[in-house]
C-alpha positions as CSV (number, residue, x, y, z in Angstrom):
1,M,-13.5,-49.9,93.2
2,K,-16.6,-50.8,90.9
3,R,-16.9,-47.2,90.8
4,I,-13.7,-46.5,89.1
5,K,-14.4,-49.6,86.9
6,L,-17.4,-48.3,85.9
7,R,-16.3,-44.5,85.2
8,Y,-13.4,-45.8,82.8
9,K,-16.5,-47.4,80.7
10,I,-18.7,-44.9,80.6
11,L,-15.1,-42.7,79.1
12,G,-14.3,-45.4,77.1
13,A,-17.9,-45.3,75.7
14,I,-18.1,-42.2,75.3
15,A,-14.6,-41.7,73.6
16,F,-15.9,-44.5,70.9
17,I,-18.8,-42.9,70.4
18,I,-17.2,-39.3,69.4
19,F,-14.3,-42.0,67.6
20,I,-17.1,-43.4,65.3
21,L,-18.5,-39.5,64.7
22,L,-15.3,-38.4,63.4
23,F,-15.3,-41.8,61.5
24,L,-18.8,-41.1,59.9
25,L,-18.2,-37.8,60.2
26,S,-16.9,-37.0,56.2
27,T,-19.9,-39.3,55.3
28,F,-22.2,-37.7,57.3
29,V,-20.7,-34.3,55.7
30,K,-20.6,-35.8,52.0
31,N,-24.1,-36.9,52.4
32,Y,-25.3,-33.5,53.0
33,V,-24.2,-31.6,50.7
34,V,-24.9,-33.9,48.1
35,K,-27.5,-33.9,49.0
36,H,-29.0,-30.5,50.2
37,S,-26.9,-28.6,47.3
38,Q,-30.0,-27.0,45.4
39,E,-30.6,-25.6,49.2
40,L,-27.4,-24.6,49.5
41,I,-26.2,-23.2,46.7
42,K,-28.9,-23.6,43.6
43,R,-26.9,-26.5,42.3
44,K,-26.5,-29.8,41.8
45,V,-23.4,-31.5,43.3
46,T,-21.8,-35.0,43.5
47,L,-18.9,-36.1,45.7
48,N,-17.2,-39.4,45.7
49,E,-15.4,-39.5,48.7
50,L,-14.6,-36.7,51.8
51,H,-12.2,-37.9,54.1
52,F,-10.6,-35.8,57.4
53,N,-7.6,-36.9,58.6
54,Y,-8.0,-35.6,62.2
55,F,-4.1,-36.6,63.1
56,R,-2.5,-34.2,60.3
57,V,-5.6,-32.2,60.5
58,S,-6.4,-32.3,56.4
59,V,-9.2,-33.0,54.2
60,R,-9.2,-35.0,51.0
61,M,-11.9,-34.6,48.4
62,R,-12.2,-36.8,45.6
63,D,-14.7,-36.9,42.2
64,F,-16.3,-33.5,42.5
65,V,-18.7,-32.6,40.3
66,M,-20.5,-29.4,40.3
67,Y,-23.1,-28.6,37.5
68,E,-24.4,-26.0,35.9
69,A,-28.4,-24.2,36.5
70,N,-29.4,-26.8,33.7
71,Q,-27.6,-29.6,35.9
72,A,-26.9,-31.4,33.0
73,D,-23.6,-30.0,31.9
74,R,-20.5,-29.7,34.0
75,F,-19.6,-26.4,35.6
76,V,-16.7,-27.1,38.2
77,S,-15.0,-30.4,38.3
78,F,-11.9,-32.1,39.7
79,D,-10.5,-35.5,40.8
80,E,-8.7,-34.7,44.1
81,L,-8.9,-31.8,46.4
82,Y,-6.1,-32.2,49.0
83,I,-5.7,-29.4,52.3
84,N,-3.4,-29.6,55.3
85,F,-3.7,-27.3,58.0
86,D,-1.2,-26.4,60.8
87,P,-3.3,-25.6,63.7
88,W,-0.3,-24.8,65.7
89,A,0.1,-21.9,64.0
90,L,-3.1,-20.5,65.3
91,L,-1.4,-19.7,68.9
92,H,1.0,-17.1,67.1
93,N,-2.3,-15.6,65.7
94,E,-1.3,-17.1,62.0
95,Y,-3.6,-19.6,59.3
96,S,-1.0,-21.9,57.5
97,F,-1.4,-24.5,55.4
98,A,1.7,-26.6,54.6
99,Q,0.1,-28.0,51.2
100,I,-2.9,-27.6,49.0
101,T,-3.0,-29.9,46.5
102,L,-5.6,-29.5,43.3
103,I,-5.9,-32.6,40.5
104,N,-6.7,-32.3,37.4
105,P,-9.4,-29.9,37.7
106,N,-11.8,-28.7,35.0
107,V,-13.6,-25.5,35.0
108,H,-16.0,-24.4,32.0
109,V,-17.0,-20.5,31.8
110,S,-19.6,-19.2,29.5
111,Q,-20.1,-15.9,28.3
112,N,-23.3,-14.5,27.0
113,M,-23.1,-11.0,26.6
114,S,-22.6,-9.4,29.9
115,S,-24.2,-12.5,31.7
116,F,-21.9,-15.2,32.7
117,N,-22.7,-19.0,33.7
118,F,-21.8,-18.2,36.8
119,D,-23.9,-15.2,38.2
120,D,-26.5,-17.1,39.7
121,L,-23.6,-18.6,42.3
122,L,-22.2,-14.7,43.3
123,K,-26.3,-14.0,43.5
124,S,-26.7,-16.7,46.1
125,T,-23.7,-15.6,47.9
126,S,-24.3,-12.0,47.9
127,D,-27.6,-13.4,50.0
128,T,-26.2,-15.3,51.7
129,T,-24.1,-13.5,53.2
130,S,-26.7,-10.2,53.5
131,V,-28.2,-12.1,56.1
132,S,-25.4,-13.9,58.0
133,K,-23.3,-10.5,57.5
134,K,-21.2,-10.2,60.9
135,K,-18.9,-6.6,61.5
136,E,-15.5,-7.0,60.3
137,P,-12.6,-6.4,63.0
138,T,-11.1,-3.3,61.9
139,D,-7.3,-3.9,62.5
140,T,-6.4,-6.1,59.5
141,T,-3.1,-5.9,60.6
142,S,-3.1,-8.7,62.8
143,F,-4.2,-11.0,60.5
144,R,-0.7,-14.1,59.4
145,F,-0.9,-16.0,56.6
146,T,1.4,-18.7,55.3
147,V,0.6,-21.4,52.1
148,K,3.1,-23.7,51.2
149,N,3.3,-26.3,48.7
150,L,0.2,-24.5,46.9
151,Q,0.0,-27.4,43.6
152,M,-2.3,-27.7,40.6
153,K,-2.4,-30.1,38.0
154,N,-3.4,-31.3,35.2
155,G,-6.3,-28.7,34.8
156,L,-8.4,-27.6,32.2
157,L,-10.3,-24.2,31.7
158,S,-12.2,-23.8,29.3
159,Y,-13.9,-20.5,28.2
160,E,-17.0,-19.9,25.5
161,D,-18.4,-16.1,23.7
162,K,-21.1,-16.7,22.5
163,K,-21.6,-13.8,21.4
164,V,-18.3,-13.6,19.3
165,K,-18.9,-17.6,19.1
166,S,-15.4,-18.2,20.1
167,Y,-13.9,-21.0,21.8
168,V,-10.8,-21.4,24.2
169,E,-9.2,-24.2,26.1
170,L,-6.6,-24.1,28.4
171,K,-5.1,-27.5,29.1
172,N,-2.7,-29.2,30.9
173,L,-2.6,-26.2,33.2
174,N,-0.6,-26.8,36.3
175,L,0.2,-24.1,39.1
176,N,3.4,-24.7,41.4
177,V,3.8,-22.1,44.4
178,P,6.4,-23.4,47.4
179,L,5.6,-20.5,49.5
180,I,3.8,-17.8,49.8
181,S,3.5,-15.5,53.7
182,W,2.7,-12.3,55.5
183,D,6.2,-12.1,56.2
184,S,8.4,-13.6,53.2
185,R,10.6,-11.1,51.6
186,Q,10.0,-13.3,48.4
187,S,7.4,-15.8,46.8
188,N,8.0,-17.6,43.8
189,M,5.5,-18.5,41.6
190,G,4.9,-21.1,38.4
191,I,1.9,-21.9,36.3
192,S,2.1,-23.4,33.0
193,F,-0.5,-25.0,30.5
194,R,-1.2,-25.3,26.8
195,I,-3.8,-23.3,24.5
196,G,-5.0,-25.4,21.5
197,D,-3.2,-28.5,20.1
198,K,0.7,-27.1,20.8
199,G,0.3,-23.5,22.1
200,D,2.4,-23.7,25.2
201,V,2.3,-20.5,28.3
202,E,4.6,-20.8,30.8
203,I,4.6,-18.3,33.8
204,N,7.0,-17.7,36.5
205,A,6.9,-14.3,38.9
206,Q,9.1,-13.9,41.9
207,L,7.3,-11.4,44.0
208,D,9.5,-9.0,46.6
209,N,7.5,-8.5,49.4
210,K,10.1,-6.0,51.0
211,A,11.1,-4.4,48.3
212,K,7.3,-3.7,47.1
213,K,8.7,-5.0,43.1
214,Y,8.0,-8.3,40.9
215,T,9.2,-10.1,37.9
216,I,7.3,-12.4,35.4
217,L,8.9,-14.3,33.1
218,L,5.9,-15.1,30.6
219,N,7.4,-17.7,27.9
220,T,4.7,-19.1,25.2
221,K,5.6,-21.3,22.0
222,T,3.3,-22.0,19.0
223,L,0.8,-20.8,20.9
224,S,-2.0,-20.2,18.1
225,I,-3.7,-16.0,18.0
226,E,-6.3,-17.7,15.7
227,P,-8.7,-17.1,18.7
228,I,-8.6,-13.3,18.5
229,K,-10.1,-12.8,15.3
230,N,-14.1,-13.1,16.4
231,Y,-13.4,-9.9,18.4
232,M,-11.7,-8.3,15.4
233,K,-15.3,-8.3,13.8
234,D,-15.8,-4.8,14.1
235,Y,-13.0,-3.5,13.3
236,L,-11.9,-6.0,10.5
237,D,-13.2,-7.8,7.6
238,V,-11.5,-10.9,7.4
239,T,-12.6,-14.4,7.6
240,Y,-9.2,-16.3,9.1
241,F,-6.3,-14.2,11.2
242,G,-3.6,-17.4,12.1
243,G,0.0,-17.5,13.1
244,L,2.2,-18.9,15.5
245,L,3.2,-16.8,18.9
246,T,6.6,-17.6,20.6
247,S,8.1,-15.3,23.2
248,K,10.4,-14.7,26.1
249,I,9.2,-11.6,28.2
250,K,10.2,-10.1,31.1
251,I,8.1,-7.8,32.7
252,N,9.7,-5.9,36.1
253,G,7.4,-3.8,37.8
254,D,5.8,-2.5,41.4
255,F,3.4,-2.8,43.5
256,E,3.1,1.0,44.2
257,Q,3.6,2.6,41.1
258,T,1.7,0.1,39.0
259,M,2.1,2.1,35.5
260,N,5.8,1.7,36.3
261,I,6.5,-1.5,34.2
262,N,9.7,-2.3,32.7
263,V,9.5,-4.5,29.5
264,S,12.1,-6.9,27.8
265,G,12.9,-9.7,25.4
266,K,11.6,-11.1,22.0
267,V,8.8,-11.7,20.6
268,L,8.2,-14.6,17.5
269,L,5.3,-14.2,14.9
270,D,5.2,-17.4,13.0
271,S,3.3,-18.4,9.8
272,L,0.8,-15.1,10.0
273,L,-1.9,-15.3,7.3
274,I,-4.6,-13.0,6.9
275,N,-7.3,-13.7,4.6
276,D,-10.2,-10.8,3.8
277,G,-13.6,-10.7,4.2
278,R,-14.0,-12.9,0.9
279,N,-11.4,-15.5,1.7
280,N,-8.4,-14.1,-0.7
281,K,-5.1,-13.7,0.5
282,L,-4.0,-10.8,1.9
283,I,-0.8,-11.0,4.0
284,A,1.3,-14.1,4.7
285,I,4.5,-13.7,6.9
286,D,6.5,-17.1,7.4
287,R,8.4,-14.9,10.3
288,V,8.1,-11.9,12.2
289,E,10.9,-11.5,15.0
290,T,10.9,-8.3,17.2
291,N,13.4,-8.1,20.0
292,I,12.7,-5.0,22.5
293,S,15.2,-3.9,24.3
294,N,13.2,-2.1,26.9
295,I,9.5,-0.3,27.0
296,N,8.6,1.7,30.1
297,L,4.6,2.9,30.3
298,Y,5.1,5.1,32.9
299,T,7.7,6.8,31.0
300,T,6.2,6.4,27.9
301,S,9.8,5.2,26.3
302,Y,9.5,2.5,23.4
303,N,13.4,0.8,23.0
304,L,13.2,-1.8,20.5
305,S,16.5,-3.2,19.5
306,S,15.5,-5.3,15.9
307,I,12.1,-6.0,13.8
308,V,13.0,-8.4,11.3
309,V,10.0,-9.7,8.4
310,T,11.1,-12.6,6.6
311,N,9.2,-13.7,3.6
312,P,6.3,-11.3,3.4
313,K,3.6,-11.4,0.7
314,I,0.9,-9.0,0.5
315,V,-1.7,-9.3,-2.4
316,A,-2.8,-6.0,-3.3
317,T,-6.3,-5.6,-5.4
318,L,-7.8,-2.3,-6.6
319,D,-11.5,-2.4,-7.4
320,R,-13.3,0.1,-9.2
321,D,-14.7,1.2,-5.6
322,M,-11.7,0.3,-3.2
323,T,-8.5,-1.7,-2.7
324,N,-9.0,-4.6,-0.8
325,F,-7.1,-3.3,2.2
326,E,-9.6,-0.3,2.2
327,R,-12.5,-3.0,2.3
328,V,-10.8,-5.0,4.8
329,L,-10.5,-2.0,6.9
330,K,-14.4,-0.7,6.1
331,P,-15.5,-1.7,9.9
332,Y,-13.1,-0.2,11.9
333,F,-14.1,3.3,9.6
334,K,-17.3,2.8,9.9
335,A,-17.3,2.2,13.9
336,D,-14.7,5.3,14.1
337,S,-17.1,7.4,12.4
338,L,-20.2,6.5,14.7
339,A,-18.0,7.1,17.7
340,T,-18.8,9.6,20.4
341,P,-16.5,12.8,19.3
342,T,-14.7,13.8,22.6
343,D,-14.2,17.2,24.4
344,T,-11.4,18.5,23.6
345,T,-11.6,21.5,25.6
346,K,-11.4,19.5,29.1
347,K,-8.0,19.1,29.9
348,S,-6.6,15.8,29.8
349,S,-6.2,13.8,33.2
350,T,-3.4,11.5,31.7
351,S,-0.1,12.2,32.2
352,N,2.0,15.0,29.9
353,T,5.3,13.0,28.9
354,S,6.1,13.1,25.8
355,I,6.2,9.8,23.7
356,T,10.3,8.6,23.0
357,Y,10.9,6.0,21.0
358,R,14.1,4.3,19.5
359,L,14.6,1.5,16.3
360,D,17.7,0.4,16.2
361,T,17.3,-1.8,13.0
362,L,13.9,-3.0,10.3
363,K,14.8,-5.5,7.9
364,I,12.2,-7.0,5.7
365,I,13.8,-9.9,3.7
366,N,12.8,-11.4,0.3
367,G,9.4,-10.1,0.3
368,D,6.6,-10.3,-2.1
369,I,3.8,-8.0,-3.4
370,E,1.2,-8.8,-5.9
371,F,-1.0,-6.2,-7.2
372,T,-3.8,-6.1,-9.3
373,D,-6.1,-3.1,-11.1
374,N,-9.7,-3.7,-11.9
375,T,-10.2,-0.5,-12.8
376,L,-9.2,-0.7,-16.4
377,N,-10.5,-2.4,-19.6
378,R,-9.0,-5.6,-18.8
379,P,-7.3,-6.8,-15.3
380,F,-3.4,-5.3,-15.2
381,S,-1.7,-8.3,-12.8
382,Y,2.4,-7.3,-11.3
383,S,4.6,-8.7,-9.1
384,L,7.6,-7.4,-6.6
385,S,9.9,-10.4,-5.2
386,N,12.8,-10.3,-3.4
387,L,12.0,-7.1,-1.8
388,N,14.9,-6.0,0.8
389,F,14.4,-3.1,3.0
390,S,16.8,-2.0,5.3
391,L,16.4,0.9,8.3
392,M,18.7,1.6,11.0
393,G,18.2,4.0,14.2
394,L,15.1,5.2,14.3
395,T,14.0,7.6,17.1
396,E,11.5,10.5,17.5
397,S,14.8,13.2,16.9
398,A,16.7,11.5,15.1
399,T,17.7,13.9,11.4
400,K,19.4,11.4,9.5
401,I,18.1,7.8,9.5
402,P,19.5,5.8,6.6
403,I,17.0,3.4,4.4
404,T,17.9,1.1,1.4
405,Y,15.9,-0.7,-0.6
406,S,15.8,-3.1,-3.9
407,V,13.0,-5.1,-5.6
408,I,12.8,-7.4,-8.2
409,T,9.8,-6.2,-11.0
410,N,7.9,-9.0,-12.8
411,K,10.5,-11.7,-12.9
412,T,12.6,-9.0,-15.2
413,G,13.5,-5.7,-13.8
414,N,15.1,-4.3,-10.9
415,I,14.5,-1.5,-8.2
416,S,17.4,-0.4,-6.1
417,G,17.5,2.8,-4.1
418,K,18.7,4.4,-0.7
419,M,17.3,7.2,1.1
420,I,17.8,10.1,4.1
421,L,14.8,10.3,6.5
422,N,14.4,13.9,9.0
423,M,11.7,13.1,11.6
424,M,12.0,16.4,12.9
425,N,11.3,18.1,9.8
426,A,9.8,16.1,7.1
427,K,10.6,18.5,4.0
428,N,14.4,17.7,4.8
429,F,14.6,14.5,2.2
430,D,17.2,12.6,0.3
431,M,16.5,9.8,-2.0
432,E,18.3,8.5,-5.0
433,M,16.9,5.3,-6.7
434,K,17.7,3.6,-10.1
435,I,15.4,1.5,-12.0
436,K,16.5,-1.4,-14.8
437,R,15.1,-3.2,-17.3
438,L,11.8,-2.7,-16.5
439,D,9.7,-4.9,-19.3
440,L,6.5,-2.7,-20.4
441,L,4.8,-5.2,-22.0
442,S,3.3,-5.8,-18.7
443,F,1.8,-2.3,-18.9
444,S,-0.6,-2.6,-22.2
445,P,-3.3,-2.9,-19.7
446,Y,-2.5,1.0,-19.2
447,S,-1.3,1.6,-22.3
448,E,-5.0,0.5,-24.0
449,Y,-6.7,2.1,-21.7
450,Y,-5.3,6.1,-21.9
451,I,-3.8,6.1,-25.0
452,A,-5.4,3.4,-27.1
453,S,-2.3,1.3,-28.2
454,P,-1.0,-1.7,-26.6
455,I,2.8,-1.8,-25.9
456,T,4.6,-5.1,-27.6
457,Q,8.2,-4.0,-26.0
458,G,10.1,-1.8,-24.8
459,L,12.6,-1.7,-21.3
460,F,12.6,1.3,-19.5
461,N,15.4,2.6,-17.4
462,Y,15.4,5.3,-15.1
463,D,18.1,7.3,-12.8
464,F,16.2,9.5,-10.2
465,N,18.0,12.0,-7.5
466,L,15.6,14.6,-5.1
467,Q,17.2,16.4,-2.7
468,M,14.6,18.6,-0.9
469,T,14.6,21.1,2.3
470,P,11.8,22.7,3.5
471,V,12.2,26.2,0.8
472,K,13.7,24.4,-2.2
473,L,13.5,21.0,-3.9
474,S,15.9,19.8,-6.7
475,N,14.7,17.4,-8.9
476,Q,16.8,15.2,-11.5
477,N,15.1,12.3,-13.8
478,K,17.2,10.3,-16.2
479,I,15.1,8.6,-18.4
480,R,16.6,5.9,-21.3
481,V,13.6,3.6,-23.1
482,E,14.8,1.1,-25.2
483,E,13.4,-0.7,-28.2
484,L,9.3,0.6,-27.1
485,E,7.4,-0.3,-30.0
486,F,3.5,0.1,-29.9
487,G,0.8,-2.5,-31.6
488,K,-2.2,-2.2,-33.8
489,R,-4.6,0.8,-32.4
490,T,-7.3,-0.4,-29.7
491,K,-11.3,0.1,-29.7
492,D,-10.7,1.5,-26.2
493,S,-13.2,4.6,-25.7
494,T,-11.1,5.6,-22.5
495,A,-8.0,6.9,-24.5
496,I,-7.0,10.8,-23.9
497,R,-6.8,13.5,-26.9
498,V,-2.8,13.3,-26.1
499,P,-0.5,12.3,-28.4
500,V,1.4,10.4,-26.3
501,K,2.1,7.6,-28.2
502,L,3.9,10.2,-31.2
503,A,5.8,11.3,-28.8
504,L,7.6,8.8,-27.4
505,Y,7.8,7.6,-30.6
506,I,9.7,10.3,-31.9
507,L,12.3,10.8,-29.2
508,K,13.8,7.8,-30.3
509,D,17.1,7.8,-32.0
510,Q,18.9,5.7,-35.1
511,N,19.5,3.2,-32.2
512,D,15.8,2.8,-31.3
513,I,16.7,4.2,-27.9
514,I,14.2,7.2,-26.3
515,A,16.5,9.3,-23.8
516,F,15.7,12.4,-22.2
517,D,16.4,14.6,-18.9
518,L,13.1,16.2,-16.9
519,P,14.5,18.6,-14.2
520,I,12.0,19.5,-11.7
521,E,12.4,22.7,-9.1
522,G,10.1,24.2,-6.8
523,N,9.3,25.5,-3.4
524,P,7.7,22.9,-1.1
525,S,6.2,25.9,1.5
526,E,4.1,27.5,-0.7
527,P,0.2,26.2,0.0
528,K,-0.5,24.2,-3.0
529,F,2.9,22.7,-3.4
530,S,2.1,19.4,-4.2
531,Y,5.3,16.9,-6.3
532,S,3.1,13.9,-7.7
533,K,1.7,17.5,-9.4
534,I,4.1,18.8,-10.6
535,V,6.0,15.7,-11.9
536,W,3.0,14.7,-13.7
537,K,2.7,17.9,-15.2
538,T,6.3,18.6,-16.1
539,L,6.2,15.3,-17.5
540,G,3.1,15.8,-19.6
541,N,3.6,19.2,-20.6
542,F,7.6,17.6,-22.4
543,L,5.4,14.8,-24.1
544,V,2.7,17.1,-25.5
545,K,5.1,19.4,-26.6
546,T,7.4,17.2,-28.0
547,A,4.4,15.7,-30.2
548,A,3.0,19.4,-30.5
549,A,7.0,20.3,-32.0
550,P,7.8,16.9,-33.5
551,F,10.1,18.2,-36.1
552,N,12.7,19.9,-33.2
553,A,13.4,16.1,-32.1
554,L,13.5,14.9,-36.0
555,A,15.9,17.6,-36.8
556,G,18.5,15.4,-34.4
557,L,18.2,12.4,-37.1
558,V,19.3,14.0,-40.1
559,S,21.4,16.7,-38.8
560,S,18.8,19.3,-40.2
561,N,17.6,22.2,-39.1
562,P,13.4,21.5,-37.4
563,E,12.3,24.9,-39.5
564,D,13.6,23.6,-42.8
565,L,11.2,19.9,-41.8
566,E,8.1,21.8,-40.9
567,K,7.1,23.6,-43.9
568,L,8.5,23.2,-48.1
569,P,7.9,27.2,-49.7
570,F,7.0,27.8,-52.8
571,N,7.7,30.5,-55.4
572,Y,4.3,31.8,-57.5
573,T,3.4,29.4,-60.1
574,Q,6.6,27.2,-59.5
575,T,5.5,23.7,-60.1
576,T,9.4,21.9,-60.6
577,L,11.6,21.3,-57.4
578,D,15.2,23.2,-56.9
579,E,17.7,22.3,-55.1
580,K,16.8,23.0,-52.0
581,Q,13.5,21.6,-51.4
582,K,15.1,18.7,-52.9
583,L,17.1,18.5,-49.8
584,T,14.1,18.7,-47.6
585,L,12.6,15.9,-48.9
586,V,15.6,13.8,-48.9
587,N,16.0,14.8,-44.9
588,I,12.2,13.7,-44.4
589,A,12.9,10.3,-46.5
590,Q,15.4,9.3,-44.2
591,I,13.6,10.0,-41.1
592,M,10.7,8.0,-42.7
593,K,12.8,5.2,-43.3
594,K,14.1,5.7,-39.5
595,K,10.9,5.6,-38.3
596,P,8.8,3.9,-40.4
597,N,5.3,3.8,-38.2
598,L,5.6,7.7,-39.0
599,I,2.6,9.4,-41.8
600,F,4.2,12.2,-43.1
601,R,1.1,14.8,-44.4
602,F,2.0,17.0,-47.1
603,T,-1.0,19.5,-47.3
604,Q,-0.4,22.7,-50.1
605,F,-1.7,26.2,-49.4
606,T,-1.6,29.5,-51.7
607,D,-3.0,32.6,-52.3
608,L,-5.3,32.1,-55.5
609,V,-5.8,35.8,-56.7
610,K,-1.8,36.2,-56.2
611,E,-1.4,32.9,-58.1
612,K,-3.8,33.8,-60.7
613,E,-2.5,37.0,-61.6
614,Y,1.5,35.9,-61.5
615,I,-0.1,33.4,-64.4
616,A,-1.8,35.9,-66.4
617,V,1.7,38.3,-65.7
618,Q,3.2,35.4,-67.4
619,R,1.3,34.6,-69.8
620,T,1.4,38.4,-70.7
621,E,5.1,38.2,-70.8
622,R,5.2,35.3,-72.7
623,E,3.0,37.0,-75.5
624,Y,5.2,39.7,-75.6
625,L,8.2,37.8,-75.9
626,L,7.1,35.9,-79.3
627,S,5.3,38.6,-80.6
628,T,9.4,40.1,-80.7
629,D,11.0,36.9,-81.6
630,A,8.7,33.9,-82.8
631,T,11.2,31.5,-83.1
632,A,12.4,32.0,-80.0
633,D,12.6,28.2,-78.2
634,S,11.4,27.6,-75.2
635,A,15.0,27.3,-73.4
636,K,15.4,31.2,-75.1
637,L,12.1,32.3,-74.1
638,A,12.5,31.3,-70.1
639,R,16.1,33.3,-70.0
640,M,14.1,36.3,-71.7
641,I,11.0,36.0,-69.0
642,K,13.4,35.7,-66.3
643,N,15.1,39.0,-67.6
644,L,12.1,40.6,-68.2
645,K,11.2,43.4,-66.2
646,P,7.9,44.5,-65.1
647,T,8.3,47.9,-65.6
648,D,10.0,47.9,-68.9
649,A,8.4,50.8,-71.4
650,S,8.0,48.2,-74.3
651,F,6.3,45.5,-72.3
652,L,3.8,48.1,-70.8
653,N,3.3,49.8,-73.9
654,F,1.9,46.3,-75.6
655,I,-0.5,45.5,-72.6
656,R,-1.9,49.1,-73.4
657,T,-3.2,48.3,-76.3
658,R,-4.9,45.5,-74.9
659,E,-6.2,47.1,-71.5
660,P,-5.8,51.4,-71.5
661,M,-6.4,51.0,-67.2
662,V,-2.5,49.4,-67.0
663,D,-1.7,53.1,-65.5
664,S,-4.3,53.0,-63.2
665,L,-4.1,49.3,-61.9
666,E,-1.4,46.7,-60.8
667,I,0.4,45.1,-63.4
668,G,-1.1,41.8,-62.0
669,A,-4.8,42.8,-61.4
670,T,-4.2,44.1,-65.6
671,C,-3.1,41.4,-66.9
672,T,-5.7,39.2,-65.3
673,R,-8.6,41.1,-66.9
674,L,-7.1,40.2,-70.2
675,Y,-8.0,36.7,-70.1
676,N,-10.8,35.0,-69.2
677,S,-11.7,33.9,-65.3
678,S,-12.1,30.2,-66.6
679,E,-9.5,29.7,-68.5
680,L,-7.2,31.2,-65.9
681,D,-8.7,28.6,-62.6
682,A,-7.9,25.8,-65.4
683,Q,-4.4,27.0,-65.2
684,L,-4.3,27.4,-61.5
685,N,-5.3,23.5,-60.8
686,L,-3.1,22.5,-62.9
687,L,-0.5,23.7,-61.2
688,I,-1.5,23.1,-58.0
689,A,-2.2,19.5,-59.0
690,E,1.7,19.4,-60.5
691,R,2.9,20.5,-57.3
692,N,1.3,18.1,-55.3
693,N,2.9,15.5,-57.9
694,Q,5.8,17.0,-57.8
695,V,6.4,16.0,-54.0
696,K,4.8,13.0,-54.0
697,N,7.1,11.3,-57.0
698,F,9.7,12.6,-55.4
699,L,9.3,10.6,-52.6
700,K,8.3,7.8,-54.6
701,S,11.4,7.7,-56.5
702,E,13.3,8.0,-52.8
703,N,11.2,4.5,-52.2
704,I,9.0,5.8,-49.8
705,P,6.1,3.5,-49.5
706,S,2.3,5.8,-50.5
707,E,1.1,4.6,-47.0
708,M,3.7,6.9,-45.2
709,L,2.5,9.6,-47.1
710,E,-0.4,11.8,-47.8
711,V,-0.1,14.9,-50.3
712,L,-3.1,16.9,-50.3
713,T,-4.4,20.7,-50.8
714,A,-6.2,22.8,-48.3
715,D,-9.8,24.8,-48.4
716,L,-8.0,27.4,-50.4
717,N,-11.2,29.5,-50.1
718,N,-11.0,29.4,-46.6
719,V,-7.4,30.0,-46.1
720,P,-6.2,32.7,-43.4
721,E,-4.2,35.0,-44.3
722,E,-1.0,34.0,-42.7
723,L,-0.8,30.8,-45.0
724,K,-1.7,32.9,-47.6
725,F,1.6,32.2,-49.7
726,P,2.9,29.3,-51.9
727,H,3.9,26.4,-49.8
728,F,3.5,22.8,-48.0
729,K,2.7,22.3,-44.2
730,I,3.9,19.2,-43.0
731,E,3.2,17.1,-40.1
732,V,3.6,14.3,-38.6
733,S,1.3,11.5,-37.3
734,I,1.8,7.5,-36.0
735,K,-0.1,5.0,-37.6
């Protein structure tokens, strides 16, 4: 009996000791881990509580902290970790957890180039496993597991990239996985967290283990994209790149065919703002909305139902070295130029599947463009507002893609039009455009730079129609400019010597309107074909031709023949204007009144030798007739001279008495020998001056101001043969 009692006492004492050991085991383990953490993992660890529940087979840890290698900064910490293990599942060769809960975890990951702040942990772990490495069982099919109620609450993950100086925090990190099991047909999981002050991310996944499929629902709300700016420094020179991303994305995938991924959903980007490297605004967009019908990475098929861009604002600047967009992209082009060229002779290992795409609708609503040109002698600034653009049915094989657009120019004018694109052949192209009441005053910096005159007023209207096939281009251009006026000539030394100003002024009709058609044709298949060069060449030739032959345009103002306005012919020794000459001057006077900025130049030409001969002959005839009738008055004398023929025998006998060589010389040369050369020169000079006065006085009588008129005499000693006849050459210029 005593032995039995002693046995129970011993057993009780052993049980009590085991109970005490188990009760204190958690304290022993906690103290050992904390005390020897440096030896175990080379890191300082603190743990406030560690509890083992032997009846529920669970463990609970509270206030855990693992420090960085410097033993001062925290690397990983959490308020509580609870693990509940189901030991009965071991009877079926299965590892089962009834619950795993992690509360308030905080993890800080730091990266500097290729190293992380946990590299030493991986190294120590690999060293330990290399020493105690055991042979793994080859039969992995017998491994079974079940995890129920996997939860993480209110976590914080911070990531710091020291190279690019980027810091990102995932706040309110929550994870909920009801069940993960080796034999479950489906598994569901959800994770949510916050990035920044108001960026919410929610991820829900459904895993179909039997069908080897998965579905992921990715939702974001007002997620800031600003953190990616630091990763773009090698490609973009920007000081700010920000916006808020909201999305509802559905991803369907295949475990076995990893590239067989289908993406659909909606993506919204609000308040996009990009500032260039000089901290000037480059692009600002209120909202970009993209609806994704389906994107399949395996078949390289991209189908978007719509892209809508609302209130975009673009600031474009042209400097003497480059544009602001080129400056932003300069790092990218530099990196691309330094890239190692690939061997194009090797066969690509990627799929040869061609890319297919479809965009049902692309819209730009209420856009603004601010353009500044700093390459002129003074800056040019221009705004395009209320830009609306619509594109329908874009695919890689579409042959007729309709596009419509409209925009307000500098708050006054309007541009609108439509076009048809062909993705199979870009040379099949139709376009219509109308420009209405474009205020030309805004373009004065260009007119000063190129023609040294400011535009003080003018409205530009333009009808454009282009039809193009691979072998034929037909372009109709109807131009109408209203009330165009230029200011006083500037001192811009960059002006070209093309009379554009004169041509435009001449083209004005009586209603102060410039209207002309400029048809253009060409063959796009020609190697040197360039549409822009054809347009500028055609327009330039038209303006130069107009300026070079101004009377072709001016004649229409007075319903006259252009040739009648180009010169004013005279007879030899004529000093008074006849009726035809007066009519020509009347027409010119009317043109000058209608176009008061024009200056007409009358330059007198004649043949000095013949003019003096005619003067000598006329003087000889006068002397001869007075010898026959000394009482004849001037009127009678003029009639007699008109009726006298140079071959008259009595007249020739009169000359022979003074110059015997009349029979061997022409009558003009013979008469010239009868008089002193200086006397004839004096008469000739008086005749030339009188013609100039006749033109001046007549136009003065027509109320033409003297500053609009120039009458001068050419260098008659060096006149070319084609100009050696009595006449005024008429030229026109602009003030």
